[in-house]
N, C-alpha and C positions, 0 to 999 in steps of 0.2 A: 371578504374574499380572503384575504390573507390567514384572517384568522382560523376559516374553515381549512385552510392549507394546513396551518402549522397543528392544528386537531388532527386532521385527516394522518399527518405524517407520525405525528405521537402516537394514535393508535397501531399504525403500520408497526413502529419499532416496538411497542408492546406485543403485537402478534408475533413479529418475527422473534421476539425473546422466547414466547410461548412454543413456538415451532422449535427451537432450538433446544428448549429444555425439555421436550416430548421422547418418546420411545426411538424416532430415528437416530438421535444422536447421545441423548443422555446426558447432555450437558444442561446445568442448572446454576442459576446465581447462588453465590455463597456455598459453593461445594467444598471449600476447605474450612468452612466453619466450624467443625468439630475436630478435623485432623490438623490442621495449621491455622489457628484463629487469625493471626497477625498477618497471614501471606499477602493479602492485598494491599494491607497497610506499608507493609516494608517495601513493596513495588512502588507504590505509591511515593512515599517519603524518600526513597532514593531518585526517583525521577525528579520530584521538586527539588531537591536537593542540587541536582547537576544539570538539568536541563537549561535553567536559566543561563549558565556560564558556556552552553554548548547548543544552543536553540537549532542548530542545523542537524543535530542527532535526531531529532522530533521527525524529520523528513524520512531520514534512512530508517527510523523503527516502522513507520508507516509501508514504506516501499518493502522492507525486509518481510514485514507479517503478509503483504499481498503476494510477494514472490513466494513465499513459502505456501500459501494457502492453494495456489495456483498448481503445485506441482505436490502429487500425494496427499494431498489435503492438508489441513491446518496442523502439521506435526512436528513441528521444528527440525524438518529434514534438511533445510538450507542452512541449517547452523552447524551441519555435520562437516567434519574434515573429511580429505580423500584418504583412503587404507586401502592397503594392499595394491598400490599402484593403480587404483581406479578413481577417475575423476569423479568428484561430487558436484553437486548443484552450485554450489558457492565458487567451481571453477568454470562455469560457462559464462559466457561474454554478458548476459544481461545482470549477471551476480558480481560480476568481479569489481563493480565501483560499489556495491553494499558497503557499509560501515556500520559500526555499533556492536560489533559481535563482543568486545570487550565488555560494552556497556552491559549487556544481557548476562556476560559471564559473571560480572561484580553482583548484581542481583541475584543471580543461581546461588551463588557462593554465601551471600547473607540466608538464603532459605534454606540452605543444606545446613547451616549452624544453627537456625532455628528449629527446622523439623527435617532431617534427613531423609531423602526419598519418598518426599511427598507431593511436591509441587513441580509440575512437569515444565520443562523449557516452553513447550508448546503455549502453555496457559501464560507463562511469564512475557513472553514476547506478545500477545494479546493484550494483556494488560498494560505493559509497558508502552505501547503504541498509542492507545487509550489514554494513557496517563499524560504521555508528551504532549499530545495535542491541546489537552486541556490548559496545562503550563503556558502554550504559547498562544492562549485566548480562544481556541476551539472549543467544539462542544463536549461535553461528557457523555457517556452512554454506558449503561449496564453491559457488564462482560461476563455472560454464562461461561463459566469453568467446569473442569473435568476433562479437558483433551490429556492425550496421553502421546509419548513421543515416538515416533518412528525410528525404526533400526535400519533404514535404508535411504541411501541418497545419491543420485545418476544423473550426472552432467548431462546427458542427451535429453531427459525428459524435460529438464529446466530450459533447454533451447528449443525443444518443440511445443512445449506448453504455455510458456510465459507470454502475454500478450507484446508483440512488438511496436517502438514507438514510429513504425513506418506502415504500420496497417491502415487500410479503407475501412470504412463503417462497417460494411457487409462483413469483412473477416474479423473484425474487432467484436462485433458482435457475436458472432458465433463463438469465438473464442471465450465469451463470457458464457454463453448459454451451455457450452460445454461442461460448466462447472455448476449448472443449475441457478447462474444468474439471470436477471434480464435487463433490458433497456434501461429502465431507471436507475440500477446498480452501475451499468457502464457510466451513463452521466454522472452520478453522483461520486463514485469513486474515483473518476478522474479529476473531481475538484481537489483532490489531496495534491494536485500539482500546483497548488495556491503555496505551496511551501517547496523549498529544495533547490536543487541544482542539478544541471547537464553538463555532461562531457560533449564537445562539439561533434565527435564523431556520432553522435545517436541521432542528428539532423542536418550536417552537414550537405548531405545529396539533396536536399531540398534547395540550397544555396548555389550549388555548383555544379551538380549531375543529377537533376531530376529526372530527364527522360534517357539517361543513360548514355548520353553524344559526349558530354564532357567537354562542352563547347563554351566559349563565354556567353553569360547571360543565360545560361540554361537553369534556371531557377524555378521553383513551384509557383506557377501563376496564381494559387489559392494564398499566398504567402503576402503580406502587406507590402510593398516596396519599401517603404521606409524603415520599416522593422527588419527587412532582410539587408539591406544597407549597413543598419546596425549590427546584426548579426556577422555580417562579412567584416568589419572591422574587428571582430574579435576572434573569429575563426577564419583564420588567413586561408586555410587549405581544406582539401577535401578530406584529408587522411589526418588532422590534427585532432589526437587523443589524450592531449593533456591539459588544453584551456577549458575553464569550465564557465558556463552561463547561467543566471538564473531563470528557473523556471517563468517565474512569476515578477518580472522586472521592478524593481523599488519595493517589493511586498514580499519577498520571497521567505521571511521569517515570520510573517502574519499570516494566521488562518483567517483569511477573508473572501470577499467575492471579486476580487480584483482579476482572478483567474478567467472566470468566465466572460468578464468585461474584455479581458484582452481576446478571447477566442471570437467572440461575435466581432472584433476589428480586425479579424483576419491576423492576430498576433499571438496565436497557438504556437507554442515552440516546435512541437512534434505534428508529423501528419496525423499521428492518432487524436492530437488536439483538434486540428482543422477539420477532421473527419465529422465531429461533433454536430456542426451546422451544415451538413450536407445531408441529413435526415431530418424531415418536418417535423415529426415528434420531438426529437431529441433537442433540437434547436428551440423549439417551443418550450420544453422543461426549462432551458436555460435561461430563455427569457422571462419566465414567470419567477424564477429565484432573484435575478438580478434585480427586478422590480419589486421586490420584497424585503422587507427586513432581513437582515443575517439570520436571525433563528430560524426561519424556513429551511435555508440551506443547511443549517446546522442538524435540523432534525431529520431530513431526509439523508444526509452523509451517516448519521448515526443508523438510522436504519441498515444502509446498505453495508455499514461495517459489521453489524449484528449478523447480517445474513452471509457476508464473507467467511467470518468468523466460524460459520459452522460447515464450510467445505468438507466433507469428506472425513471429519475428524475420527479418531480413535479413540476410543472409551473403553470403560469395563477392563478386560483383560487383555485388549488388543494392545501392541505396542508396549513401551516401558517408561519408567521415570527414569530420565539419565541423572545420573549423578555429576557428569559435566557436559553442558550442551554440545560441545565438539566433539563429542565421543558415544559409541552405544556404550552400554555396559558390559562388564565382563562376566560372562554365564558360567 
């Protein structure tokens, strides 16, 4: 049974890669083979050299890639700075805790030295996210490339389109469907919460003001009481926006299955995590990977990363290849 699941997942990954490489998006593996043959090697070597010294960056690269793709597609618009007094995506609340912008800038500088004006920031982000997961023990997947960079970044679009940690299952699934992703993508991409941290204010309402009455004991009943008590010892007030908490306690630097085990024990940090077991199909999917070798999760996660990386990409003559990831080129 497990073997069939792995083979089926592998076939889906391959199918997704073919879809991404088709006429709809014009992405393909080895896009830079002739124009910048060392591009993927340069990204991988930089990641391998630096992530072991700062493993937490892996989580923020995955999160940055996710947030980028959900707004204007995977076009590196999340990397752009505000200009002309207009706020950019990175100024929106969901993105204010993103890190790793300098990490991407350093890779971009290396690639600009190797082959100026060839490799997009959007592709660098997709490749760096993949390679960083591999360095911390997670799966490897082929990343079709050929994305081009967007030239606009709008704060309100990030506020409107990035899924919130407070969403219930119905709203969460709809936000994914709006981006042509499906229920399995929701389940498996949520698995990225096996690494990384969160600030208290992203979930403190579950501890102190779940119904909006702000009375003692007004906690989310779906949250394991012991876990809630542990969180309250860390996050002492509803408005604490500085204290950080591991999303997958005791395993937040390791890409493994413990996130899903926690969710099944009602120990998902966010409401959106808890929501995954309120739907029968979603819960069944989680149970299927928890009881299987890690390779099964790795395969389905890879499949969904390929699909996510194809959301509304710009290719061909669309957009541009930025010289610096934080700024559009001057024309």
